[in-house]
C-alpha positions in Angstrom: 119.9 85.8 131.9 118.7 89.4 131.2 116.4 90.3 128.3 116.1 94.0 127.5 113.8 95.7 125.1 113.9 99.4 124.1 111.2 101.0 122.0 109.9 104.5 121.2 106.3 105.2 121.9 104.2 105.2 118.8 103.6 108.7 117.6 106.8 110.0 119.0 107.9 113.2 117.2 111.2 111.6 116.0 109.5 108.6 114.4 106.9 110.8 112.7 109.7 113.0 111.3 111.6 110.0 110.1 108.5 108.6 108.4 108.0 111.9 106.6 111.6 111.9 105.4 111.7 108.3 104.3 108.3 108.1 102.7 109.3 109.7 99.3 112.5 107.6 99.2 110.5 104.4 99.9 107.9 105.3 97.2 110.7 106.1 94.7 112.3 102.7 95.4 109.0 100.9 94.8 108.5 102.8 91.5 112.0 101.9 90.4 111.6 98.2 91.2 108.2 98.1 89.4 109.8 99.7 86.4 112.7 97.2 86.3 110.3 94.3 86.5 108.0 95.7 83.8 111.0 96.4 81.5 112.0 92.8 81.8 108.5 91.7 80.9 108.5 94.0 77.9 111.8 92.5 76.7 110.5 89.0 77.2 107.4 89.6 75.2 109.3 91.4 72.4 111.5 88.3 72.1 108.5 86.1 71.3 107.4 85.6 67.7 104.1 86.9 66.5 102.4 83.5 66.7 103.4 83.1 70.4 102.1 86.6 71.1 98.9 85.9 69.3 98.4 82.7 71.4 98.6 85.0 74.5 96.1 87.4 72.9 98.7 90.2 72.5 99.7 92.0 69.3 103.2 93.3 68.9 102.0 96.9 68.9 100.2 96.4 72.2 103.0 94.9 74.3 103.7 98.0 76.3 100.0 98.6 76.9 99.6 95.0 78.0 102.4 95.2 80.5 101.2 98.6 81.9 97.5 97.7 81.6 96.9 98.3 85.3 98.1 101.9 84.9 95.7 102.8 82.0 92.1 104.0 82.5 90.4 102.7 79.4 
């Protein structure tokens, strides 16, 4: 039985170039997935009645702020 492994040395010029090209794409994908997840959460909260929202400590006019609270500097 033969086991073979091929790898590029870390810091190789090709791997650095690939990382530079893929980084913006990767970051964009992460932002897209976060937005999709947050949109679903906003829709879920908007479907609740005011009493259920109040039980969670959220007013209807603060739903978006609540979902994106980690992005606001208040």
